[in-house]
LODO-381966 format. One record per residue: x, y, z of N, C-alpha, C in turn; residue in three letters. Coordinates in Angstrom, 3 decimals. Layout:
BEGIN
NODE|npx|npy|npz|capx|capy|capz|cpx|cpy|cpz|residuo
NODE|X|Y|Z|X|Y|Z|X|Y|Z|ALA;
...
# end
This chain:
BEGIN
NODE|npx|npy|npz|capx|capy|capz|cpx|cpy|cpz|residuo
NODE|0.846|-1.198|0.005|-0.002|0.000|-0.001|0.888|1.245|0.002|MET;
NODE|0.737|2.073|-1.011|1.525|3.298|-1.121|0.931|4.365|-0.203|ILE;
NODE|1.805|5.132|0.436|1.348|6.151|1.365|0.325|7.095|0.748|GLY;
NODE|-0.811|7.256|1.410|-1.858|8.161|0.939|-2.791|7.567|-0.101|GLY;
NODE|-2.465|6.397|-0.624|-3.299|5.781|-1.650|-4.543|5.148|-1.030|GLU;
NODE|-5.690|5.343|-1.670|-6.934|4.719|-1.216|-7.028|3.315|-1.816|LYS;
NODE|-7.147|2.327|-0.955|-7.270|0.954|-1.413|-8.656|0.432|-1.028|VAL;
NODE|-9.503|0.077|-1.995|-10.836|-0.435|-1.666|-10.730|-1.836|-1.064|PRO;
NODE|-11.358|-2.025|0.082|-11.390|-3.330|0.743|-12.809|-3.633|1.207|ILE;
NODE|-13.038|-4.860|1.624|-14.329|-5.268|2.143|-14.194|-5.534|3.630|VAL;
NODE|-15.056|-4.962|4.422|-15.034|-5.163|5.875|-15.235|-6.650|6.178|CYS;
NODE|-14.376|-7.233|7.027|-14.432|-8.687|7.270|-15.310|-9.134|8.423|PRO;
NODE|-16.024|-8.211|9.083|-16.622|-8.571|10.355|-18.021|-9.188|10.281|TYR;
NODE|-18.587|-9.338|9.092|-19.792|-10.138|8.901|-19.900|-10.424|7.413|CYS;
NODE|-20.981|-11.057|6.994|-21.129|-11.414|5.600|-21.826|-10.365|4.757|GLY;
NODE|-21.997|-9.168|5.291|-22.770|-8.154|4.582|-22.013|-7.605|3.370|PHE;
NODE|-20.700|-7.559|3.446|-19.907|-7.121|2.298|-19.755|-5.620|2.171|GLY;
NODE|-19.679|-4.899|3.273|-19.546|-3.447|3.211|-18.174|-3.045|2.652|CYS;
NODE|-18.188|-2.072|1.777|-16.955|-1.605|1.153|-16.431|-0.358|1.874|ARG;
NODE|-15.124|-0.336|2.098|-14.471|0.822|2.709|-13.132|1.040|2.031|ILE;
NODE|-12.534|2.190|2.284|-11.193|2.473|1.808|-10.207|2.349|2.958|TYR;
NODE|-9.057|1.740|2.689|-7.936|1.739|3.629|-6.897|2.718|3.103|ALA;
NODE|-6.408|3.577|3.983|-5.441|4.603|3.595|-4.265|4.559|4.565|ILE;
NODE|-3.062|4.454|4.010|-1.869|4.463|4.839|-1.273|5.844|4.871|LYS;
NODE|-1.085|6.363|6.080|-0.466|7.676|6.267|0.680|7.523|7.257|LYS;
NODE|1.893|7.537|6.745|3.062|7.298|7.591|3.052|5.878|8.084|GLY;
NODE|3.115|5.702|9.395|3.099|4.369|9.994|1.697|3.953|10.446|ASN;
NODE|0.704|4.721|10.089|-0.640|4.431|10.539|-1.557|4.163|9.362|ARG;
NODE|-2.632|3.457|9.670|-3.648|3.135|8.659|-4.960|3.769|9.083|ILE;
NODE|-5.636|4.361|8.135|-6.944|4.945|8.384|-7.958|4.275|7.461|GLN;
NODE|-9.228|4.421|7.821|-10.293|3.952|6.947|-11.182|5.134|6.574|ILE;
NODE|-11.800|5.022|5.435|-12.652|6.097|4.941|-13.895|5.482|4.301|GLU;
NODE|-15.029|6.110|4.537|-16.266|5.629|3.937|-16.206|5.788|2.418|PHE;
NODE|-16.870|4.863|1.723|-16.910|4.917|0.262|-18.126|5.748|-0.144|VAL;
NODE|-17.866|6.978|-0.550|-18.946|7.874|-0.967|-19.049|7.977|-2.483|LYS;
NODE|-17.911|7.769|-3.181|-17.908|7.966|-4.628|-18.533|6.794|-5.377|ASP;
NODE|-18.511|5.596|-4.785|-19.094|4.422|-5.438|-19.755|3.550|-4.377|ASN;
NODE|-20.817|4.039|-3.764|-21.424|3.329|-2.644|-21.978|1.969|-3.069|PRO;
NODE|-21.759|0.962|-2.236|-22.263|-0.373|-2.519|-23.376|-0.710|-1.539|THR;
NODE|-23.405|-1.946|-1.056|-24.521|-2.401|-0.248|-24.671|-1.587|1.035|VAL;
NODE|-23.565|-1.071|1.567|-23.640|-0.300|2.804|-23.935|1.184|2.568|ASN;
NODE|-24.103|1.576|1.305|-24.507|2.933|0.949|-23.624|3.999|1.596|GLN;
NODE|-22.333|3.694|1.652|-21.382|4.670|2.169|-21.316|4.791|3.677|GLY;
NODE|-21.985|3.869|4.396|-21.973|3.922|5.860|-21.304|2.677|6.419|SER;
NODE|-21.110|2.652|7.712|-20.561|1.484|8.391|-21.275|1.288|9.722|LEU;
NODE|-21.299|0.050|10.177|-21.857|-0.230|11.491|-20.758|-0.057|12.532|CYS;
NODE|-21.087|-0.118|13.824|-20.051|0.055|14.857|-18.887|-0.920|14.741|PRO;
NODE|-19.157|-2.170|14.288|-18.069|-3.127|14.133|-17.106|-2.684|13.044|LYS;
NODE|-17.653|-2.185|11.932|-16.788|-1.728|10.856|-15.994|-0.497|11.245|GLY;
NODE|-16.653|0.418|11.953|-15.965|1.641|12.392|-14.838|1.291|13.359|ILE;
NODE|-15.049|0.260|14.168|-14.039|-0.127|15.160|-12.972|-1.057|14.600|ALA;
NODE|-13.001|-1.300|13.288|-12.036|-2.244|12.705|-10.600|-1.801|12.932|SER;
NODE|-10.371|-0.498|12.961|-9.006|-0.004|13.199|-8.519|-0.371|14.597|LEU;
NODE|-9.427|-0.543|15.545|-9.008|-0.918|16.890|-8.279|-2.260|16.873|ASP;
NODE|-8.702|-3.141|15.967|-8.039|-4.447|15.850|-6.702|-4.304|15.129|TYR;
NODE|-6.707|-3.524|14.052|-5.481|-3.363|13.264|-4.371|-2.712|14.086|VAL;
NODE|-4.739|-1.711|14.878|-3.743|-0.917|15.602|-3.523|-1.389|17.036|LEU;
NODE|-4.199|-2.450|17.450|-4.072|-2.910|18.829|-2.646|-3.358|19.136|SER;
NODE|-2.174|-2.995|20.315|-0.826|-3.410|20.732|-0.745|-4.916|20.970|LYS;
NODE|-1.909|-5.572|21.140|-1.943|-7.009|21.363|-2.062|-7.812|20.071|ASP;
NODE|-2.126|-7.141|18.942|-2.266|-7.829|17.670|-0.999|-8.607|17.333|ARG;
NODE|-1.174|-9.853|16.886|-0.034|-10.668|16.473|0.421|-10.230|15.092|LEU;
NODE|1.679|-9.906|14.964|2.240|-9.433|13.693|3.267|-10.388|13.110|LYS;
NODE|3.533|-11.487|13.814|4.490|-12.476|13.348|4.092|-13.838|13.927|ALA;
NODE|4.487|-14.933|13.278|4.185|-16.260|13.818|4.866|-16.473|15.168|PRO;
NODE|4.219|-17.255|16.024|4.782|-17.585|17.332|4.977|-19.098|17.441|LEU;
NODE|6.079|-19.482|18.031|6.370|-20.912|18.234|6.546|-21.159|19.720|LYS;
NODE|5.864|-22.181|20.206|5.954|-22.485|21.636|7.249|-23.259|21.921|VAL;
NODE|7.897|-22.906|22.999|9.138|-23.574|23.394|8.830|-24.750|24.309|SER;
NODE|9.861|-25.484|24.671|9.670|-26.628|25.569|9.153|-26.192|26.927|ASP;
NODE|9.430|-24.951|27.285|8.981|-24.425|28.576|7.591|-23.786|28.505|ARG;
NODE|6.978|-23.891|27.346|5.621|-23.372|27.209|5.520|-21.906|26.897|GLY;
NODE|6.627|-21.272|26.548|6.605|-19.852|26.208|6.649|-19.669|24.700|LYS;
NODE|5.939|-18.638|24.223|5.925|-18.359|22.794|7.008|-17.358|22.432|PHE;
NODE|7.674|-17.631|21.322|8.666|-16.702|20.784|8.398|-16.475|19.316|THR;
NODE|8.708|-15.283|18.822|8.485|-14.959|17.415|9.481|-15.699|16.522|GLU;
NODE|8.970|-16.136|15.374|9.820|-16.709|14.337|9.435|-16.076|13.004|ILE;
NODE|10.229|-16.268|11.992|9.946|-15.681|10.684|8.834|-16.449|9.978|SER;
NODE|8.200|-15.798|9.004|7.175|-16.470|8.221|7.759|-17.648|7.466|TRP;
NODE|8.971|-17.482|6.957|9.621|-18.565|6.214|9.792|-19.788|7.104|LYS;
NODE|10.273|-19.561|8.332|10.481|-20.667|9.272|9.161|-21.320|9.649|LYS;
NODE|8.129|-20.512|9.867|6.821|-21.050|10.242|6.248|-21.932|9.145|ALA;
NODE|6.365|-21.481|7.915|5.843|-22.252|6.783|6.604|-23.564|6.654|ILE;
NODE|7.916|-23.518|6.859|8.730|-24.739|6.793|8.291|-25.756|7.845|GLU;
NODE|8.059|-25.281|9.088|7.660|-26.175|10.172|6.290|-26.800|9.901|ILE;
NODE|5.325|-25.958|9.483|3.969|-26.450|9.225|3.954|-27.446|8.080|VAL;
NODE|4.612|-27.135|6.981|4.612|-28.032|5.825|5.307|-29.350|6.138|SER;
NODE|6.386|-29.282|6.916|7.100|-30.495|7.293|6.225|-31.404|8.149|LYS;
NODE|5.532|-30.828|9.129|4.666|-31.630|10.005|3.485|-32.223|9.249|ASN;
NODE|2.913|-31.445|8.336|1.786|-31.948|7.549|2.216|-33.155|6.717|ILE;
NODE|3.366|-33.038|6.064|3.853|-34.137|5.225|4.205|-35.367|6.067|LYS;
NODE|4.764|-35.172|7.248|5.114|-36.294|8.108|3.872|-37.036|8.602|GLU;
NODE|2.847|-36.280|8.965|1.600|-36.907|9.440|0.960|-37.708|8.300|ILE;
NODE|0.919|-37.113|7.106|0.319|-37.802|5.971|1.085|-39.073|5.621|ALA;
NODE|2.405|-39.022|5.754|3.234|-40.188|5.420|3.065|-41.296|6.448|LYS;
NODE|3.036|-40.949|7.725|2.989|-41.957|8.778|1.580|-42.492|9.019|LYS;
NODE|0.559|-41.599|8.966|-0.792|-41.999|9.347|-1.797|-41.944|8.195|GLN;
NODE|-1.364|-41.461|7.049|-2.265|-41.362|5.921|-2.940|-40.006|5.856|GLY;
NODE|-3.398|-39.598|4.666|-4.003|-38.272|4.506|-5.276|-38.060|5.310|PRO;
NODE|-5.977|-39.164|5.670|-7.211|-39.014|6.446|-6.938|-38.548|7.876|GLU;
NODE|-5.665|-38.578|8.283|-5.320|-38.081|9.609|-5.206|-36.561|9.636|ALA;
NODE|-5.294|-35.945|8.454|-5.185|-34.489|8.353|-6.566|-33.843|8.355|LEU;
NODE|-6.656|-32.667|8.937|-7.890|-31.889|8.906|-7.573|-30.420|8.696|GLY;
NODE|-8.378|-29.738|7.887|-8.147|-28.333|7.572|-9.407|-27.547|7.919|PHE;
NODE|-9.269|-26.533|8.764|-10.400|-25.719|9.193|-10.183|-24.283|8.707|ILE;
NODE|-11.129|-23.804|7.903|-11.012|-22.460|7.367|-11.942|-21.514|8.132|SER;
NODE|-12.140|-20.301|7.610|-12.835|-19.286|8.402|-13.654|-18.350|7.528|SER;
NODE|-14.747|-17.855|8.094|-15.550|-16.849|7.407|-14.849|-15.505|7.369|ALA;
NODE|-13.798|-15.351|8.145|-13.020|-14.109|8.100|-12.149|-14.037|6.853|LYS;
NODE|-11.967|-15.176|6.189|-11.145|-15.212|4.974|-11.984|-14.843|3.760|CYS;
NODE|-11.319|-14.492|2.691|-12.016|-14.231|1.435|-12.371|-15.548|0.759|THR;
NODE|-13.223|-15.484|-0.259|-13.562|-16.686|-1.015|-12.306|-17.322|-1.612|ASN;
NODE|-11.407|-16.456|-2.087|-10.182|-16.956|-2.713|-9.307|-17.690|-1.701|GLU;
NODE|-9.218|-17.160|-0.489|-8.408|-17.808|0.549|-9.014|-19.145|0.969|GLU;
NODE|-10.347|-19.198|1.085|-11.003|-20.461|1.411|-10.826|-21.487|0.288|ASN;
NODE|-10.846|-20.995|-0.943|-10.614|-21.882|-2.094|-9.223|-22.491|-2.036|TYR;
NODE|-8.232|-21.672|-1.697|-6.867|-22.171|-1.601|-6.722|-23.184|-0.465|LEU;
NODE|-7.445|-22.971|0.625|-7.392|-23.914|1.745|-7.844|-25.300|1.295|MET;
NODE|-8.978|-25.374|0.597|-9.456|-26.685|0.173|-8.567|-27.277|-0.908|GLN;
NODE|-7.895|-26.423|-1.701|-6.948|-26.934|-2.705|-5.764|-27.616|-2.026|LYS;
NODE|-5.284|-27.009|-0.925|-4.185|-27.623|-0.164|-4.622|-28.969|0.389|ILE;
NODE|-5.839|-29.025|0.944|-6.333|-30.279|1.511|-6.402|-31.371|0.441|ALA;
NODE|-6.936|-31.032|-0.709|-7.065|-32.025|-1.778|-5.694|-32.417|-2.347|ARG;
NODE|-4.779|-31.469|-2.353|-3.419|-31.781|-2.799|-2.783|-32.832|-1.883|MET;
NODE|-3.145|-32.765|-0.589|-2.615|-33.719|0.377|-3.403|-35.033|0.379|MET;
NODE|-4.477|-35.086|-0.407|-5.237|-36.328|-0.549|-6.380|-36.526|0.422|GLY;
NODE|-6.864|-35.446|1.026|-7.981|-35.583|1.965|-9.093|-34.604|1.627|THR;
NODE|-10.303|-34.979|2.011|-11.440|-34.059|1.907|-11.924|-33.612|3.277|ASN;
NODE|-11.057|-33.726|4.273|-11.392|-33.277|5.631|-11.225|-31.760|5.727|ASN;
NODE|-12.187|-31.056|5.166|-12.173|-29.594|5.183|-13.413|-29.116|5.918|VAL;
NODE|-13.235|-28.276|6.907|-14.373|-27.768|7.671|-14.315|-26.241|7.719|ASP;
NODE|-15.373|-25.658|8.207|-15.499|-24.198|8.182|-16.392|-23.796|9.341|HIS;
NODE|-16.100|-22.659|9.963|-16.874|-22.233|11.140|-18.330|-21.995|10.798|CYS;
NODE|-18.633|-21.632|9.546|-20.024|-21.350|9.173|-20.889|-22.601|9.177|ALA;
NODE|-20.273|-23.772|9.216|-21.074|-25.003|9.273|-21.933|-25.048|10.524|ARG;
NODE|-21.464|-24.426|11.584|-22.206|-24.450|12.850|-23.391|-23.492|12.830|LEU;
NODE|-23.278|-22.390|12.080|-24.352|-21.389|12.108|-25.150|-21.379|10.814|CYS;
NODE|-24.522|-21.693|9.691|-25.187|-21.563|8.387|-25.724|-22.892|7.870|HIS;
NODE|-25.297|-24.012|8.464|-25.693|-25.325|7.946|-27.202|-25.505|7.955|ALA;
NODE|-27.858|-25.063|9.024|-29.317|-25.229|9.112|-30.027|-24.393|8.062|SER;
NODE|-29.503|-23.206|7.762|-30.154|-22.370|6.748|-29.952|-22.961|5.356|THR;
NODE|-28.820|-23.639|5.141|-28.593|-24.293|3.842|-29.677|-25.318|3.571|ILE;
NODE|-29.982|-26.147|4.565|-31.007|-27.180|4.401|-32.377|-26.538|4.173|VAL;
NODE|-32.703|-25.539|5.007|-34.009|-24.903|4.892|-34.208|-24.175|3.578|GLY;
NODE|-33.211|-23.388|3.179|-33.319|-22.630|1.928|-33.357|-23.543|0.717|LEU;
NODE|-32.534|-24.586|0.728|-32.499|-25.504|-0.416|-33.849|-26.180|-0.619|ALA;
NODE|-34.528|-26.512|0.488|-35.803|-27.211|0.375|-36.958|-26.277|0.054|LYS;
NODE|-36.831|-24.992|0.435|-37.955|-24.067|0.246|-37.836|-23.206|-1.011|THR;
NODE|-36.651|-22.663|-1.273|-36.492|-21.776|-2.430|-35.560|-22.353|-3.479|VAL;
NODE|-34.965|-23.531|-3.205|-34.169|-24.202|-4.223|-32.724|-23.774|-4.295|GLY;
NODE|-32.296|-22.864|-3.445|-30.905|-22.414|-3.444|-30.478|-22.151|-2.015|ALA;
NODE|-29.272|-22.614|-1.681|-28.807|-22.508|-0.288|-28.090|-21.207|-0.032|ALA;
NODE|-28.656|-20.102|-0.488|-28.057|-18.795|-0.278|-29.165|-17.748|-0.288|ALA;
NODE|-28.795|-16.526|0.006|-29.773|-15.433|0.000|-30.475|-15.353|-1.354|GLN;
NODE|-31.793|-15.291|-1.325|-32.571|-15.374|-2.557|-33.000|-14.025|-3.116|SER;
NODE|-32.671|-12.933|-2.432|-33.050|-11.612|-2.919|-31.979|-10.606|-2.597|GLY;
NODE|-32.197|-9.373|-3.031|-31.223|-8.315|-2.753|-31.656|-7.528|-1.520|SER;
NODE|-30.708|-6.802|-0.945|-31.040|-5.976|0.219|-32.008|-4.859|-0.170|TYR;
NODE|-31.932|-4.397|-1.398|-32.864|-3.350|-1.833|-34.310|-3.825|-1.790|LEU;
NODE|-34.516|-5.144|-1.995|-35.862|-5.686|-1.942|-36.487|-5.505|-0.555|ASP;
NODE|-35.639|-5.538|0.482|-36.145|-5.389|1.852|-36.821|-4.043|2.023|ILE;
NODE|-36.211|-3.004|1.494|-36.755|-1.652|1.668|-38.078|-1.461|0.911|SER;
NODE|-38.394|-2.368|-0.005|-39.628|-2.260|-0.793|-40.756|-3.140|-0.253|LYS;
NODE|-40.463|-3.871|0.834|-41.448|-4.825|1.377|-42.596|-4.107|2.074|ALA;
NODE|-43.749|-4.763|2.075|-44.919|-4.255|2.792|-45.013|-4.815|4.206|ASN;
NODE|-44.445|-5.995|4.402|-44.417|-6.632|5.719|-43.118|-7.426|5.822|ALA;
NODE|-42.506|-7.382|6.998|-41.231|-8.067|7.209|-41.354|-8.926|8.478|ILE;
NODE|-41.107|-10.235|8.323|-41.115|-11.161|9.444|-39.658|-11.459|9.822|LEU;
NODE|-39.285|-11.116|11.042|-37.933|-11.346|11.551|-38.025|-12.406|12.637|ILE;
NODE|-37.378|-13.551|12.414|-37.552|-14.686|13.311|-36.207|-15.051|13.950|TRP;
NODE|-36.097|-14.842|15.261|-34.883|-15.216|15.988|-33.649|-14.479|15.530|GLY;
NODE|-33.803|-13.251|15.119|-32.706|-12.481|14.533|-32.759|-11.073|15.106|TYR;
NODE|-31.614|-10.525|15.395|-31.526|-9.192|16.010|-30.636|-8.281|15.157|ASN;
NODE|-31.103|-7.913|13.965|-30.263|-7.115|13.054|-29.883|-5.751|13.591|PRO;
NODE|-30.677|-5.186|14.491|-30.342|-3.860|15.025|-28.984|-3.874|15.707|ALA;
NODE|-28.591|-5.036|16.236|-27.308|-5.125|16.931|-26.285|-5.956|16.159|GLU;
NODE|-26.728|-7.016|15.490|-25.768|-7.888|14.804|-25.447|-7.432|13.395|THR;
NODE|-26.411|-6.852|12.701|-26.188|-6.360|11.336|-26.860|-4.994|11.177|HIS;
NODE|-26.287|-3.956|11.790|-26.918|-2.631|11.745|-27.130|-2.086|10.343|PRO;
NODE|-26.253|-2.458|9.402|-26.433|-1.962|8.036|-27.680|-2.600|7.415|VAL;
NODE|-27.913|-3.872|7.688|-29.135|-4.520|7.209|-30.358|-3.869|7.828|ALA;
NODE|-30.223|-3.433|9.069|-31.344|-2.792|9.757|-31.726|-1.494|9.077|MET;
NODE|-30.781|-0.848|8.415|-31.093|0.374|7.683|-32.146|0.121|6.602|ARG;
NODE|-32.032|-1.016|5.925|-33.006|-1.369|4.880|-34.363|-1.696|5.487|TYR;
NODE|-34.354|-2.344|6.659|-35.606|-2.666|7.337|-36.313|-1.400|7.790|ILE;
NODE|-35.545|-0.460|8.311|-36.141|0.819|8.757|-36.606|1.643|7.572|LEU;
NODE|-35.923|1.523|6.439|-36.382|2.214|5.230|-37.743|1.694|4.807|ALA;
NODE|-37.933|0.376|4.921|-39.237|-0.209|4.609|-40.291|0.277|5.592|ALA;
NODE|-39.928|0.365|6.860|-40.879|0.841|7.876|-41.276|2.284|7.593|LYS;
NODE|-40.308|3.102|7.169|-40.612|4.492|6.814|-41.585|4.564|5.649|ASP;
NODE|-41.551|3.519|4.784|-42.448|3.485|3.631|-43.795|2.832|3.959|ASN;
NODE|-43.992|2.500|5.235|-45.281|1.950|5.647|-45.308|0.461|5.945|GLY;
NODE|-44.161|-0.224|5.867|-44.138|-1.663|6.123|-44.386|-1.955|7.593|ALA;
NODE|-45.003|-3.098|7.862|-45.204|-3.554|9.236|-44.127|-4.590|9.543|ARG;
NODE|-43.618|-4.547|10.760|-42.529|-5.434|11.155|-43.023|-6.368|12.254|ILE;
NODE|-42.824|-7.660|12.035|-43.202|-8.690|13.008|-41.921|-9.343|13.504|ILE;
NODE|-41.718|-9.353|14.802|-40.523|-9.968|15.382|-40.916|-11.162|16.236|LEU;
NODE|-40.283|-12.298|15.959|-40.452|-13.498|16.767|-39.130|-13.769|17.473|VAL;
NODE|-39.116|-13.646|18.790|-37.872|-13.827|19.531|-38.192|-13.935|21.023|ASP;
NODE|-37.624|-14.925|21.721|-37.884|-15.012|23.165|-37.172|-13.924|23.963|PRO;
NODE|-36.201|-13.253|23.317|-35.409|-12.242|24.012|-35.997|-10.845|23.820|ARG;
NODE|-35.604|-9.948|24.681|-35.908|-8.534|24.484|-34.680|-7.912|23.796|ARG;
NODE|-34.870|-7.462|22.567|-33.747|-6.952|21.793|-34.043|-5.544|21.285|THR;
NODE|-33.007|-4.906|20.774|-33.176|-3.574|20.201|-34.042|-3.596|18.955|LYS;
NODE|-34.029|-4.711|18.227|-34.891|-4.820|17.044|-36.353|-4.704|17.453|THR;
NODE|-36.677|-5.189|18.644|-38.043|-5.120|19.127|-38.546|-3.700|19.302|GLY;
NODE|-37.611|-2.747|19.471|-38.017|-1.348|19.610|-38.768|-0.850|18.366|TRP;
NODE|-38.434|-1.431|17.227|-38.978|-0.941|15.951|-40.094|-1.831|15.406|PHE;
NODE|-40.403|-2.944|16.101|-41.392|-3.882|15.597|-42.805|-3.425|15.927|ALA;
NODE|-43.734|-3.732|15.019|-45.153|-3.462|15.255|-45.771|-4.575|16.102|ASP;
NODE|-45.262|-5.792|15.907|-45.723|-6.936|16.695|-44.493|-7.699|17.190|TYR;
NODE|-44.464|-7.990|18.483|-43.378|-8.799|19.059|-43.988|-10.051|19.657|VAL;
NODE|-43.643|-11.201|19.079|-44.141|-12.485|19.554|-43.025|-13.131|20.370|LEU;
NODE|-43.098|-12.937|21.682|-42.043|-13.420|22.567|-42.387|-14.842|23.008|ARG;
NODE|-41.996|-15.809|22.200|-42.386|-17.192|22.404|-41.493|-17.896|23.415|LEU;
NODE|-41.978|-19.017|23.912|-41.188|-19.868|24.810|-40.129|-20.562|23.955|ILE;
NODE|-38.878|-20.571|24.392|-37.828|-21.231|23.600|-38.182|-22.677|23.287|PRO;
NODE|-37.999|-23.055|22.015|-38.303|-24.419|21.591|-39.678|-24.611|21.007|GLY;
NODE|-40.500|-23.554|21.014|-41.881|-23.697|20.509|-42.050|-23.061|19.129|SER;
NODE|-40.942|-22.875|18.418|-40.986|-22.197|17.111|-41.909|-22.901|16.114|ASP;
NODE|-41.819|-24.216|16.023|-42.608|-24.946|15.036|-44.106|-24.805|15.298|VAL;
NODE|-44.494|-24.886|16.558|-45.900|-24.730|16.903|-46.402|-23.346|16.512|ALA;
NODE|-45.583|-22.329|16.759|-45.980|-20.969|16.409|-46.073|-20.797|14.896|LEU;
NODE|-45.100|-21.328|14.167|-45.125|-21.235|12.704|-46.362|-21.932|12.143|ALA;
NODE|-46.704|-23.093|12.703|-47.893|-23.805|12.247|-49.163|-23.006|12.500|ASN;
NODE|-49.225|-22.327|13.646|-50.410|-21.526|13.964|-50.544|-20.337|13.026|ALA;
NODE|-49.434|-19.695|12.697|-49.464|-18.581|11.756|-49.935|-19.061|10.392|ILE;
NODE|-49.425|-20.218|9.953|-49.867|-20.766|8.666|-51.327|-21.176|8.728|MET;
NODE|-51.772|-21.651|9.875|-53.186|-22.013|10.039|-54.080|-20.820|9.747|ASN;
NODE|-53.746|-19.677|10.304|-54.559|-18.471|10.093|-54.504|-18.024|8.633|VAL;
NODE|-53.310|-18.013|8.060|-53.152|-17.568|6.675|-53.955|-18.443|5.730|ILE;
NODE|-53.946|-19.753|5.946|-54.637|-20.665|5.037|-56.145|-20.659|5.289|ILE;
NODE|-56.548|-20.716|6.560|-57.980|-20.792|6.872|-58.711|-19.504|6.490|SER;
NODE|-58.021|-18.355|6.497|-58.648|-17.091|6.133|-58.321|-16.673|4.711|GLU;
NODE|-57.730|-17.574|3.941|-57.410|-17.316|2.531|-56.608|-16.026|2.342|ASN;
NODE|-55.561|-15.869|3.149|-54.723|-14.676|3.080|-53.514|-14.871|2.171|LEU;
NODE|-53.426|-15.995|1.505|-52.280|-16.309|0.647|-52.595|-16.018|-0.815|TYR;
NODE|-51.541|-15.954|-1.614|-51.656|-15.707|-3.061|-51.925|-17.048|-3.744|ASP;
NODE|-53.164|-17.302|-4.095|-53.547|-18.608|-4.641|-52.826|-18.921|-5.951|ALA;
NODE|-52.651|-17.917|-6.814|-51.992|-18.162|-8.093|-50.522|-18.538|-7.895|SER;
NODE|-49.872|-17.880|-6.939|-48.476|-18.208|-6.645|-48.379|-19.632|-6.100|PHE;
NODE|-49.295|-19.985|-5.206|-49.298|-21.332|-4.626|-49.484|-22.378|-5.715|VAL;
NODE|-50.424|-22.136|-6.626|-50.704|-23.110|-7.684|-49.536|-23.259|-8.657|ASN;
NODE|-48.850|-22.141|-8.914|-47.761|-22.169|-9.899|-46.429|-22.633|-9.322|ASP;
NODE|-46.172|-22.347|-8.050|-44.823|-22.518|-7.517|-44.658|-23.551|-6.401|ARG;
NODE|-45.756|-23.952|-5.749|-45.620|-24.816|-4.577|-45.993|-26.254|-4.867|LEU;
NODE|-45.339|-27.159|-4.149|-45.645|-28.582|-4.206|-45.994|-29.042|-2.790|VAL;
NODE|-47.075|-29.769|-2.655|-47.457|-30.299|-1.349|-48.264|-29.344|-0.492|GLY;
NODE|-48.879|-28.326|-1.101|-49.631|-27.341|-0.315|-50.827|-27.968|0.375|PHE;
NODE|-51.493|-28.899|-0.298|-52.680|-29.535|0.294|-52.307|-30.301|1.558|GLU;
NODE|-51.163|-31.009|1.506|-50.708|-31.732|2.685|-50.347|-30.788|3.821|GLN;
NODE|-49.740|-29.646|3.463|-49.398|-28.643|4.489|-50.658|-28.101|5.144|LEU;
NODE|-51.658|-27.757|4.330|-52.910|-27.213|4.863|-53.571|-28.209|5.804|ALA;
NODE|-53.535|-29.481|5.436|-54.131|-30.531|6.277|-53.365|-30.669|7.583|GLU;
NODE|-52.042|-30.546|7.500|-51.219|-30.723|8.695|-51.428|-29.603|9.709|HIS;
NODE|-51.519|-28.354|9.249|-51.598|-27.219|10.178|-53.019|-26.912|10.604|VAL;
NODE|-53.993|-27.638|10.070|-55.402|-27.351|10.383|-55.686|-27.437|11.876|ALA;
NODE|-54.991|-28.321|12.580|-55.256|-28.505|14.015|-54.494|-27.498|14.878|LYS;
NODE|-53.569|-26.739|14.273|-52.752|-25.796|15.033|-53.399|-24.406|15.051|TYR;
NODE|-54.546|-24.312|15.676|-55.184|-22.998|15.806|-54.392|-22.160|16.806|THR;
NODE|-54.508|-20.831|16.730|-53.795|-19.992|17.706|-54.137|-20.348|19.147|PRO;
NODE|-55.382|-20.708|19.390|-55.783|-21.068|20.757|-55.106|-22.361|21.218|GLU;
NODE|-54.912|-23.297|20.296|-54.330|-24.583|20.672|-52.855|-24.491|20.998|SER;
NODE|-52.186|-23.477|20.497|-50.730|-23.360|20.743|-50.417|-22.237|21.735|VAL;
NODE|-51.433|-21.579|22.236|-51.217|-20.451|23.136|-50.407|-20.868|24.375|GLU;
NODE|-50.761|-22.018|24.964|-50.043|-22.490|26.152|-48.676|-23.047|25.794|ASN;
NODE|-48.539|-23.564|24.569|-47.257|-24.136|24.140|-46.231|-23.034|23.886|ILE;
NODE|-46.690|-21.970|23.235|-45.761|-20.916|22.808|-45.657|-19.763|23.801|THR;
NODE|-46.696|-19.593|24.632|-46.720|-18.440|25.514|-47.128|-17.163|24.826|GLY;
NODE|-47.595|-17.263|23.569|-47.999|-16.093|22.791|-49.527|-16.049|22.728|VAL;
NODE|-50.074|-14.899|23.003|-51.531|-14.722|22.992|-52.103|-15.053|21.623|ASP;
NODE|-53.233|-15.747|21.605|-53.850|-16.176|20.354|-54.216|-14.988|19.467|ALA;
NODE|-54.725|-13.922|20.051|-55.092|-12.744|19.260|-53.853|-12.102|18.623|ASP;
NODE|-52.722|-12.133|19.344|-51.490|-11.573|18.789|-50.996|-12.417|17.618|LEU;
NODE|-51.151|-13.727|17.725|-50.783|-14.613|16.614|-51.619|-14.288|15.389|ILE;
NODE|-52.918|-14.096|15.600|-53.807|-13.770|14.467|-53.457|-12.417|13.858|ARG;
NODE|-53.207|-11.429|14.680|-52.849|-10.105|14.165|-51.578|-10.168|13.327|ASP;
NODE|-50.596|-10.933|13.818|-49.336|-11.053|13.081|-49.555|-11.770|11.754|ALA;
NODE|-50.355|-12.826|11.761|-50.607|-13.593|10.538|-51.377|-12.770|9.509|ALA;
NODE|-52.235|-11.886|9.962|-53.049|-11.082|9.045|-52.306|-9.865|8.479|ARG;
NODE|-51.119|-9.602|8.998|-50.394|-8.380|8.597|-49.929|-8.471|7.161|THR;
# end
């Protein structure tokens, strides 16, 4: 990075993909909002992005590889030496115990290209033991999205959120975890959208919701069935969309018929009238 040069980078602290500029001035690095070519974050940053420099400039930040000694103390070594040690150990393990004894764990903090290189190294060594931290948080959404919309990824753009008439937020607190995403939700609210929040916790997102369904933990399925019961029994759904795009709707309607709001009130802890109001929104 040349001194004073603006380098476009992507904030690494969530999957939102906010763009910022990194600028080196002397021995220090600064960040600057992208105003000339705003992307998904529209030239703004959330508190995590703004605080990114705290990590870069922290006196506790590791700037070189560390190797533990026999006495349990860490000492700095060169990158060249670290790479030599790691590659030697990997090859020795593969030779003595076979490639299945190796495991490679990557990170959501890395770029797509870096994660791609990680799995290339694993396959070069003859193993498919590649894991990723997102498996613990994103795996369930992969299954759900693949079965419902046919793709295991976000199915719309953030701009679509701001155009919505009603937004259902389930077990998610974007006001604190993804403040930039919350900007789009609030834009929709300013345009007249109603916001329904389902969450057992009291969160900042609840400050902006029109309906807060504070359910008993573990009763999500019962509540979802009751909401669908109201939508189907009162014909609040788009019949043409259902006929053209859905498979198994008749079986779903039959299954949720017994889940009236009154029948799940004690299970979920949510008032039956509140369930109906949310479903009718």
